[in-house]
N, CA, C and O atoms as CSV, one atom per row, in Angstrom:
chain,resi,resn,atom,element,x,y,z
A,1,MET,N,N,109.035,122.466,128.730
A,1,MET,CA,C,107.800,122.588,129.467
A,1,MET,C,C,107.334,121.191,129.871
A,1,MET,O,O,107.304,120.283,129.040
A,2,LEU,N,N,106.973,121.017,131.129
A,2,LEU,CA,C,106.476,119.742,131.606
A,2,LEU,C,C,104.988,119.652,131.374
A,2,LEU,O,O,104.264,120.621,131.601
A,3,LEU,N,N,104.525,118.509,130.927
A,3,LEU,CA,C,103.098,118.291,130.720
A,3,LEU,C,C,102.647,117.145,131.603
A,3,LEU,O,O,103.411,116.219,131.876
A,4,LEU,N,N,101.427,117.212,132.037
A,4,LEU,CA,C,100.873,116.169,132.881
A,4,LEU,C,C,99.540,115.764,132.299
A,4,LEU,O,O,98.702,116.619,132.013
A,5,SER,N,N,99.333,114.494,132.121
A,5,SER,CA,C,98.031,114.014,131.679
A,5,SER,C,C,97.052,114.220,132.816
A,5,SER,O,O,97.304,113.776,133.936
A,6,CYS,N,N,95.950,114.882,132.550
A,6,CYS,CA,C,95.050,115.231,133.644
A,6,CYS,C,C,94.274,114.033,134.165
A,6,CYS,O,O,93.504,114.176,135.115
A,7,SER,N,N,94.447,112.880,133.587
A,7,SER,CA,C,93.758,111.706,134.110
A,7,SER,C,C,94.425,111.176,135.378
A,7,SER,O,O,93.911,110.239,135.989
A,8,LEU,N,N,95.564,111.756,135.788
A,8,LEU,CA,C,96.279,111.255,136.957
A,8,LEU,C,C,95.561,111.529,138.272
A,8,LEU,O,O,95.627,110.708,139.187
A,9,ASP,N,N,94.888,112.647,138.387
A,9,ASP,CA,C,94.219,112.992,139.634
A,9,ASP,C,C,92.748,113.248,139.330
A,9,ASP,O,O,92.232,114.325,139.626
A,10,ALA,N,N,92.079,112.279,138.749
A,10,ALA,CA,C,90.697,112.453,138.322
A,10,ALA,C,C,89.774,112.568,139.524
A,10,ALA,O,O,90.022,111.982,140.578
A,11,LYS,N,N,88.714,113.328,139.346
A,11,LYS,CA,C,87.776,113.567,140.430
A,11,LYS,C,C,86.358,113.436,139.876
A,11,LYS,O,O,86.052,114.020,138.837
A,12,GLN,N,N,85.520,112.707,140.526
A,12,GLN,CA,C,84.137,112.592,140.117
A,12,GLN,C,C,83.352,113.777,140.665
A,12,GLN,O,O,83.602,114.210,141.790
A,13,ILE,N,N,82.421,114.301,139.905
A,13,ILE,CA,C,81.573,115.366,140.421
A,13,ILE,C,C,80.186,114.792,140.667
A,13,ILE,O,O,79.694,113.985,139.878
A,14,SER,N,N,79.566,115.202,141.742
A,14,SER,CA,C,78.363,114.535,142.218
A,14,SER,C,C,77.119,114.813,141.386
A,14,SER,O,O,76.186,114.010,141.426
A,15,PHE,N,N,77.057,115.910,140.634
A,15,PHE,CA,C,75.829,116.221,139.924
A,15,PHE,C,C,75.695,115.480,138.606
A,15,PHE,O,O,74.658,115.606,137.955
A,16,ALA,N,N,76.682,114.719,138.183
A,16,ALA,CA,C,76.598,114.018,136.906
A,16,ALA,C,C,76.944,112.548,137.081
A,16,ALA,O,O,78.074,112.202,137.425
A,17,SER,N,N,75.974,111.696,136.844
A,17,SER,CA,C,76.229,110.271,137.013
A,17,SER,C,C,77.057,109.695,135.873
A,17,SER,O,O,77.596,108.596,135.997
A,18,ASP,N,N,77.164,110.418,134.767
A,18,ASP,CA,C,77.932,109.914,133.633
A,18,ASP,C,C,79.330,110.521,133.562
A,18,ASP,O,O,79.933,110.537,132.490
A,19,THR,N,N,79.852,111.015,134.666
A,19,THR,CA,C,81.161,111.670,134.686
A,19,THR,C,C,82.284,110.639,134.682
A,19,THR,O,O,82.250,109.655,135.421
A,20,LEU,N,N,83.284,110.889,133.828
A,20,LEU,CA,C,84.466,110.044,133.738
A,20,LEU,C,C,85.710,110.903,133.917
A,20,LEU,O,O,85.645,112.118,133.732
A,21,PRO,N,N,86.865,110.287,134.281
A,21,PRO,CA,C,88.115,111.058,134.346
A,21,PRO,C,C,88.464,111.601,132.964
A,21,PRO,O,O,87.960,111.108,131.955
A,22,CYS,N,N,89.315,112.604,132.918
A,22,CYS,CA,C,89.745,113.166,131.642
A,22,CYS,C,C,90.319,112.075,130.753
A,22,CYS,O,O,90.955,111.133,131.225
A,23,ASP,N,N,90.082,112.224,129.470
A,23,ASP,CA,C,90.649,111.266,128.529
A,23,ASP,C,C,92.132,111.574,128.304
A,23,ASP,O,O,92.570,112.692,128.576
A,24,PRO,N,N,92.913,110.605,127.815
A,24,PRO,CA,C,94.368,110.773,127.730
A,24,PRO,C,C,94.846,111.793,126.698
A,24,PRO,O,O,96.035,112.110,126.669
A,25,THR,N,N,93.964,112.311,125.856
A,25,THR,CA,C,94.402,113.303,124.872
A,25,THR,C,C,94.480,114.713,125.444
A,25,THR,O,O,94.962,115.624,124.771
A,26,VAL,N,N,94.014,114.907,126.676
A,26,VAL,CA,C,94.054,116.221,127.312
A,26,VAL,C,C,95.345,116.338,128.127
A,26,VAL,O,O,95.626,115.495,128.979
A,27,LYS,N,N,96.115,117.373,127.864
A,27,LYS,CA,C,97.373,117.606,128.572
A,27,LYS,C,C,97.282,118.937,129.314
A,27,LYS,O,O,96.688,119.898,128.824
A,28,VAL,N,N,97.883,118.977,130.507
A,28,VAL,CA,C,97.849,120.179,131.327
A,28,VAL,C,C,99.254,120.426,131.875
A,28,VAL,O,O,99.922,119.499,132.331
A,29,GLN,N,N,99.692,121.674,131.828
A,29,GLN,CA,C,101.003,122.036,132.347
A,29,GLN,C,C,101.076,121.787,133.843
A,29,GLN,O,O,100.112,122.037,134.566
A,30,LYS,N,N,102.219,121.296,134.309
A,30,LYS,CA,C,102.428,121.099,135.746
A,30,LYS,C,C,102.972,122.384,136.380
A,30,LYS,O,O,102.750,122.641,137.563
A,31,THR,N,N,103.687,123.188,135.583
A,31,THR,CA,C,104.172,124.489,136.030
A,31,THR,C,C,103.759,125.535,135.003
A,31,THR,O,O,103.546,125.226,133.831
A,32,PHE,N,N,103.652,126.777,135.465
A,32,PHE,CA,C,103.183,127.864,134.610
A,32,PHE,C,C,103.918,129.143,134.977
A,32,PHE,O,O,104.011,129.493,136.154
A,33,CYS,N,N,104.437,129.837,133.980
A,33,CYS,CA,C,105.172,131.077,134.209
A,33,CYS,C,C,104.717,132.110,133.175
A,33,CYS,O,O,105.258,132.148,132.070
A,34,PRO,N,N,103.733,132.946,133.516
A,34,PRO,CA,C,103.209,133.911,132.539
A,34,PRO,C,C,104.205,134.991,132.126
A,34,PRO,O,O,104.045,135.607,131.073
A,35,SER,N,N,105.238,135.228,132.948
A,35,SER,CA,C,106.216,136.272,132.615
A,35,SER,C,C,107.453,135.717,131.905
A,35,SER,O,O,108.361,136.476,131.566
A,36,CYS,N,N,107.498,134.406,131.679
A,36,CYS,CA,C,108.638,133.792,130.990
A,36,CYS,C,C,108.376,133.800,129.485
A,36,CYS,O,O,107.301,133.397,129.041
A,37,GLU,N,N,109.331,134.246,128.717
A,37,GLU,CA,C,109.146,134.383,127.276
A,37,GLU,C,C,108.940,133.063,126.549
A,37,GLU,O,O,108.286,133.038,125.506
A,38,VAL,N,N,109.472,131.981,127.062
A,38,VAL,CA,C,109.377,130.709,126.348
A,38,VAL,C,C,108.063,129.971,126.592
A,38,VAL,O,O,107.792,128.978,125.917
A,39,TRP,N,N,107.246,130.424,127.532
A,39,TRP,CA,C,105.987,129.756,127.844
A,39,TRP,C,C,104.815,130.630,127.424
A,39,TRP,O,O,104.957,131.833,127.204
A,40,SER,N,N,103.680,130.007,127.321
A,40,SER,CA,C,102.449,130.733,127.036
A,40,SER,C,C,102.136,131.684,128.183
A,40,SER,O,O,102.499,131.414,129.328
A,41,ASP,N,N,101.472,132.787,127.888
A,41,ASP,CA,C,101.107,133.728,128.946
A,41,ASP,C,C,99.765,133.394,129.581
A,41,ASP,O,O,99.249,134.168,130.388
A,42,GLN,N,N,99.187,132.226,129.216
A,42,GLN,CA,C,97.931,131.786,129.802
A,42,GLN,C,C,98.020,130.312,130.179
A,42,GLN,O,O,98.639,129.512,129.477
A,43,PHE,N,N,97.392,129.970,131.300
A,43,PHE,CA,C,97.300,128.581,131.729
A,43,PHE,C,C,95.957,128.028,131.289
A,43,PHE,O,O,94.910,128.563,131.654
A,44,ALA,N,N,95.984,126.962,130.510
A,44,ALA,CA,C,94.761,126.306,130.053
A,44,ALA,C,C,95.134,124.908,129.579
A,44,ALA,O,O,96.280,124.675,129.194
A,45,PRO,N,N,94.191,123.978,129.600
A,45,PRO,CA,C,94.485,122.632,129.109
A,45,PRO,C,C,94.709,122.639,127.601
A,45,PRO,O,O,94.216,123.514,126.889
A,46,ASP,N,N,95.460,121.650,127.130
A,46,ASP,CA,C,95.723,121.478,125.707
A,46,ASP,C,C,94.941,120.263,125.232
A,46,ASP,O,O,95.248,119.129,125.601
A,47,PHE,N,N,93.938,120.509,124.416
A,47,PHE,CA,C,93.149,119.417,123.847
A,47,PHE,C,C,93.837,118.976,122.564
A,47,PHE,O,O,93.691,119.619,121.525
A,48,THR,N,N,94.586,117.879,122.634
A,48,THR,CA,C,95.351,117.411,121.484
A,48,THR,C,C,94.491,116.609,120.516
A,48,THR,O,O,94.881,116.396,119.368
A,49,GLY,N,N,93.344,116.171,120.965
A,49,GLY,CA,C,92.397,115.458,120.098
A,49,GLY,C,C,91.367,116.455,119.587
A,49,GLY,O,O,91.710,117.591,119.259
A,50,LYS,N,N,90.125,116.043,119.520
A,50,LYS,CA,C,89.079,116.970,119.085
A,50,LYS,C,C,88.725,117.942,120.204
A,50,LYS,O,O,88.966,117.670,121.380
A,51,LEU,N,N,88.156,119.065,119.824
A,51,LEU,CA,C,87.798,120.102,120.795
A,51,LEU,C,C,86.431,119.816,121.407
A,51,LEU,O,O,85.537,119.319,120.722
A,52,PRO,N,N,86.265,120.126,122.686
A,52,PRO,CA,C,84.971,119.900,123.335
A,52,PRO,C,C,83.937,120.941,122.904
A,52,PRO,O,O,84.286,122.047,122.493
A,53,VAL,N,N,82.670,120.572,123.005
A,53,VAL,CA,C,81.579,121.508,122.707
A,53,VAL,C,C,81.115,122.210,123.975
A,53,VAL,O,O,80.482,123.264,123.912
A,54,GLU,N,N,81.429,121.627,125.118
A,54,GLU,CA,C,81.099,122.219,126.415
A,54,GLU,C,C,82.360,122.146,127.270
A,54,GLU,O,O,83.029,121.113,127.303
A,55,TYR,N,N,82.687,123.244,127.965
A,55,TYR,CA,C,83.974,123.326,128.647
A,55,TYR,C,C,83.885,124.314,129.806
A,55,TYR,O,O,83.214,125.341,129.709
A,56,HIS,N,N,84.576,123.989,130.912
A,56,HIS,CA,C,84.665,124.907,132.038
A,56,HIS,C,C,85.992,124.695,132.749
A,56,HIS,O,O,86.307,123.574,133.148
A,57,LEU,N,N,86.782,125.765,132.916
A,57,LEU,CA,C,88.046,125.745,133.640
A,57,LEU,C,C,87.898,126.594,134.891
A,57,LEU,O,O,87.397,127.717,134.823
A,58,SER,N,N,88.325,126.075,136.026
A,58,SER,CA,C,88.344,126.820,137.285
A,58,SER,C,C,89.724,126.742,137.907
A,58,SER,O,O,90.390,125.710,137.832
A,59,ILE,N,N,90.156,127.849,138.528
A,59,ILE,CA,C,91.408,127.912,139.272
A,59,ILE,C,C,91.062,128.325,140.699
A,59,ILE,O,O,90.286,129.256,140.915
A,60,TYR,N,N,91.654,127.615,141.684
A,60,TYR,CA,C,91.379,127.870,143.097
A,60,TYR,C,C,92.667,128.215,143.825
A,60,TYR,O,O,93.718,127.638,143.547
A,61,ASN,N,N,92.585,129.161,144.761
A,61,ASN,CA,C,93.761,129.515,145.568
A,61,ASN,C,C,93.920,128.538,146.729
A,61,ASN,O,O,93.162,127.574,146.840
A,62,LYS,N,N,94.898,128.784,147.589
A,62,LYS,CA,C,95.197,127.868,148.703
A,62,LYS,C,C,94.056,127.774,149.712
A,62,LYS,O,O,93.996,126.817,150.484
A,63,ASP,N,N,93.146,128.757,149.717
A,63,ASP,CA,C,91.986,128.735,150.611
A,63,ASP,C,C,90.763,128.112,149.950
A,63,ASP,O,O,89.656,128.192,150.483
A,64,SER,N,N,90.965,127.486,148.779
A,64,SER,CA,C,89.890,126.847,148.004
A,64,SER,C,C,88.858,127.838,147.486
A,64,SER,O,O,87.708,127.468,147.247
A,65,VAL,N,N,89.254,129.083,147.312
A,65,VAL,CA,C,88.383,130.103,146.739
A,65,VAL,C,C,88.641,130.157,145.241
A,65,VAL,O,O,89.789,130.254,144.808
A,66,GLU,N,N,87.579,130.094,144.454
A,66,GLU,CA,C,87.746,130.179,143.006
A,66,GLU,C,C,88.209,131.588,142.632
A,66,GLU,O,O,87.538,132.571,142.947
A,67,ILE,N,N,89.356,131.680,141.959
A,67,ILE,CA,C,89.909,132.985,141.584
A,67,ILE,C,C,89.848,133.226,140.081
A,67,ILE,O,O,90.077,134.345,139.622
A,68,PHE,N,N,89.539,132.177,139.308
A,68,PHE,CA,C,89.420,132.319,137.861
A,68,PHE,C,C,88.469,131.252,137.351
A,68,PHE,O,O,88.436,130.129,137.857
A,69,SER,N,N,87.691,131.626,136.335
A,69,SER,CA,C,86.769,130.701,135.706
A,69,SER,C,C,86.603,131.093,134.248
A,69,SER,O,O,86.546,132.280,133.926
A,70,SER,N,N,86.525,130.110,133.368
A,70,SER,CA,C,86.322,130.388,131.949
A,70,SER,C,C,85.558,129.245,131.297
A,70,SER,O,O,85.758,128.077,131.632
A,71,VAL,N,N,84.691,129.593,130.372
A,71,VAL,CA,C,83.999,128.602,129.549
A,71,VAL,C,C,84.459,128.711,128.096
A,71,VAL,O,O,83.902,128.052,127.217
A,72,GLU,N,N,85.462,129.531,127.844
A,72,GLU,CA,C,86.005,129.735,126.505
A,72,GLU,C,C,87.351,129.028,126.390
A,72,GLU,O,O,88.243,129.258,127.207
A,73,LEU,N,N,87.506,128.170,125.380
A,73,LEU,CA,C,88.740,127.406,125.202
A,73,LEU,C,C,89.968,128.285,125.015
A,73,LEU,O,O,91.067,127.908,125.423
A,74,ASP,N,N,89.796,129.446,124.409
A,74,ASP,CA,C,90.944,130.314,124.131
A,74,ASP,C,C,91.198,131.347,125.228
A,74,ASP,O,O,92.054,132.217,125.069
A,75,LYS,N,N,90.466,131.260,126.335
A,75,LYS,CA,C,90.669,132.189,127.443
A,75,LYS,C,C,91.175,131.416,128.657
A,75,LYS,O,O,90.400,130.766,129.358
A,76,GLY,N,N,92.494,131.494,128.897
A,76,GLY,CA,C,93.100,130.814,130.033
A,76,GLY,C,C,93.401,131.794,131.156
A,76,GLY,O,O,93.168,132.997,131.032
A,77,TRP,N,N,93.922,131.262,132.250
A,77,TRP,CA,C,94.272,132.057,133.432
A,77,TRP,C,C,95.604,132.748,133.203
A,77,TRP,O,O,96.543,132.125,132.706
A,78,ASN,N,N,95.704,134.025,133.556
A,78,ASN,CA,C,96.929,134.804,133.355
A,78,ASN,C,C,97.839,134.834,134.583
A,78,ASN,O,O,98.837,135.554,134.582
A,79,GLY,N,N,97.521,134.079,135.619
A,79,GLY,CA,C,98.363,134.027,136.815
A,79,GLY,C,C,98.068,135.116,137.822
A,79,GLY,O,O,98.848,135.337,138.748
A,80,LYS,N,N,96.944,135.802,137.649
A,80,LYS,CA,C,96.593,136.895,138.561
A,80,LYS,C,C,95.310,136.573,139.317
A,80,LYS,O,O,94.455,135.816,138.856
A,81,GLU,N,N,95.214,137.179,140.496
A,81,GLU,CA,C,93.990,137.133,141.283
A,81,GLU,C,C,93.562,138.570,141.519
A,81,GLU,O,O,94.273,139.333,142.174
A,82,LYS,N,N,92.408,138.943,140.993
A,82,LYS,CA,C,91.904,140.319,141.118
A,82,LYS,C,C,92.945,141.340,140.653
A,82,LYS,O,O,93.198,142.331,141.338
A,83,ASP,N,N,93.540,141.095,139.498
A,83,ASP,CA,C,94.523,141.973,138.866
A,83,ASP,C,C,95.854,142.071,139.602
A,83,ASP,O,O,96.730,142.822,139.171
A,84,ASP,N,N,96.033,141.340,140.694
A,84,ASP,CA,C,97.316,141.305,141.398
A,84,ASP,C,C,98.086,140.081,140.939
A,84,ASP,O,O,97.538,138.980,140.891
A,85,VAL,N,N,99.353,140.266,140.602
A,85,VAL,CA,C,100.187,139.143,140.209
A,85,VAL,C,C,100.501,138.305,141.441
A,85,VAL,O,O,100.958,138.826,142.459
A,86,GLU,N,N,100.255,137.019,141.342
A,86,GLU,CA,C,100.513,136.114,142.455
A,86,GLU,C,C,102.003,135.793,142.549
A,86,GLU,O,O,102.721,135.833,141.550
A,87,GLN,N,N,102.446,135.483,143.728
A,87,GLN,CA,C,103.825,135.041,143.949
A,87,GLN,C,C,103.897,133.545,143.637
A,87,GLN,O,O,102.869,132.894,143.448
A,88,THR,N,N,105.103,133.014,143.583
A,88,THR,CA,C,105.278,131.587,143.315
A,88,THR,C,C,104.549,130.773,144.380
A,88,THR,O,O,104.833,130.892,145.572
A,89,GLN,N,N,103.622,129.960,143.941
A,89,GLN,CA,C,102.873,129.077,144.817
A,89,GLN,C,C,102.051,128.122,143.968
A,89,GLN,O,O,102.055,128.220,142.741
A,90,SER,N,N,101.351,127.207,144.606
A,90,SER,CA,C,100.543,126.239,143.861
A,90,SER,C,C,99.070,126.627,143.896
A,90,SER,O,O,98.587,127.238,144.849
A,91,PHE,N,N,98.381,126.258,142.838
A,91,PHE,CA,C,96.954,126.520,142.686
A,91,PHE,C,C,96.291,125.244,142.173
A,91,PHE,O,O,96.871,124.517,141.367
A,92,ARG,N,N,95.091,124.980,142.637
A,92,ARG,CA,C,94.343,123.824,142.149
A,92,ARG,C,C,93.537,124.242,140.926
A,92,ARG,O,O,92.916,125.304,140.917
A,93,TRP,N,N,93.551,123.407,139.900
A,93,TRP,CA,C,92.725,123.652,138.720
A,93,TRP,C,C,91.740,122.507,138.563
A,93,TRP,O,O,91.968,121.400,139.052
A,94,GLU,N,N,90.662,122.783,137.886
A,94,GLU,CA,C,89.667,121.760,137.572
A,94,GLU,C,C,89.100,122.055,136.195
A,94,GLU,O,O,88.783,123.202,135.881
A,95,ILE,N,N,88.973,121.025,135.376
A,95,ILE,CA,C,88.292,121.195,134.095
A,95,ILE,C,C,87.153,120.192,134.005
A,95,ILE,O,O,87.258,119.053,134.459
A,96,ILE,N,N,86.081,120.645,133.415
A,96,ILE,CA,C,84.905,119.822,133.144
A,96,ILE,C,C,84.566,120.061,131.683
A,96,ILE,O,O,84.502,121.208,131.240
A,97,TYR,N,N,84.347,118.992,130.933
A,97,TYR,CA,C,84.065,119.171,129.506
A,97,TYR,C,C,83.342,117.957,128.936
A,97,TYR,O,O,83.305,116.888,129.546
A,98,ARG,N,N,82.767,118.151,127.749
A,98,ARG,CA,C,82.204,117.047,126.974
A,98,ARG,C,C,82.404,117.342,125.495
A,98,ARG,O,O,82.424,118.498,125.071
A,99,TYR,N,N,82.551,116.278,124.724
A,99,TYR,CA,C,82.820,116.424,123.295
A,99,TYR,C,C,81.553,116.548,122.452
A,99,TYR,O,O,81.576,117.172,121.391
A,100,GLU,N,N,80.471,115.969,122.904
A,100,GLU,CA,C,79.216,116.018,122.159
A,100,GLU,C,C,78.099,116.474,123.088
A,100,GLU,O,O,78.095,116.151,124.276
A,101,LYS,N,N,77.161,117.221,122.542
A,101,LYS,CA,C,76.019,117.672,123.348
A,101,LYS,C,C,75.345,116.452,123.964
A,101,LYS,O,O,75.042,115.491,123.258
A,102,ASP,N,N,75.111,116.481,125.258
A,102,ASP,CA,C,74.517,115.381,126.016
A,102,ASP,C,C,75.388,114.129,126.015
A,102,ASP,O,O,74.902,113.044,126.337
A,103,GLY,N,N,76.673,114.259,125.656
A,103,GLY,CA,C,77.597,113.129,125.672
A,103,GLY,C,C,78.208,112.952,127.053
A,103,GLY,O,O,77.772,113.576,128.021
A,104,THR,N,N,79.208,112.108,127.135
A,104,THR,CA,C,79.898,111.827,128.391
A,104,THR,C,C,80.542,113.098,128.941
A,104,THR,O,O,81.181,113.848,128.203
A,105,LEU,N,N,80.372,113.328,130.219
A,105,LEU,CA,C,80.968,114.472,130.901
A,105,LEU,C,C,82.262,114.019,131.552
A,105,LEU,O,O,82.278,113.033,132.289
A,106,TYR,N,N,83.355,114.738,131.282
A,106,TYR,CA,C,84.658,114.440,131.858
A,106,TYR,C,C,85.001,115.513,132.880
A,106,TYR,O,O,84.663,116.683,132.703
A,107,SER,N,N,85.681,115.103,133.957
A,107,SER,CA,C,86.096,116.035,134.989
A,107,SER,C,C,87.428,115.586,135.568
A,107,SER,O,O,87.622,114.402,135.845
A,108,CYS,N,N,88.341,116.524,135.750
A,108,CYS,CA,C,89.614,116.195,136.387
A,108,CYS,C,C,90.185,117.450,137.024
A,108,CYS,O,O,89.805,118.572,136.691
A,109,SER,N,N,91.110,117.226,137.953
A,109,SER,CA,C,91.734,118.350,138.642
A,109,SER,C,C,93.131,117.932,139.110
A,109,SER,O,O,93.442,116.746,139.224
A,110,ASP,N,N,93.942,118.924,139.372
A,110,ASP,CA,C,95.289,118.696,139.875
A,110,ASP,C,C,95.815,120.051,140.339
A,110,ASP,O,O,95.042,120.987,140.541
A,111,VAL,N,N,97.119,120.150,140.505
A,111,VAL,CA,C,97.748,121.369,140.995
A,111,VAL,C,C,98.724,121.863,139.943
A,111,VAL,O,O,99.393,121.069,139.281
A,112,VAL,N,N,98.803,123.193,139.791
A,112,VAL,CA,C,99.800,123.813,138.937
A,112,VAL,C,C,100.671,124.712,139.826
A,112,VAL,O,O,100.168,125.375,140.733
A,113,ILE,N,N,101.972,124.725,139.556
A,113,ILE,CA,C,102.885,125.602,140.282
A,113,ILE,C,C,103.072,126.867,139.450
A,113,ILE,O,O,103.537,126.806,138.312
A,114,LEU,N,N,102.715,127.993,140.015
A,114,LEU,CA,C,102.879,129.289,139.348
A,114,LEU,C,C,104.262,129.835,139.684
A,114,LEU,O,O,104.605,129.992,140.856
A,115,LEU,N,N,105.047,130.121,138.664
A,115,LEU,CA,C,106.382,130.705,138.829
A,115,LEU,C,C,106.353,132.150,138.375
A,115,LEU,O,O,105.725,132.467,137.364
A,116,GLN,N,N,107.021,133.031,139.101
A,116,GLN,CA,C,107.104,134.458,138.714
A,116,GLN,C,C,108.517,134.886,138.614
A,116,GLN,O,O,108.790,136.045,138.302
């Protein structure tokens, strides 16, 4: 499985002046295959350090429409849009999180390739 540090394509969000790129302990898959037995059946970031207290994951289709959103660390994207299995293509993801209440807000995004 290929992993990508999400700090590679960091994005600032305008509503938070204290936003920083993702820290290096956060890893995100570059490819995702929910029907492959050797991979997880959910796409979500891997927090290898401490877990955040505030978290938001969004997945966007090629038209920039949000097709999945979660604020729960254990609830990732299953590779579907409105219960339809997507074909092989790329999707943009974005995560926003913080480790401490009122602490530094981190935000990053990149693309994941969905394989079926």
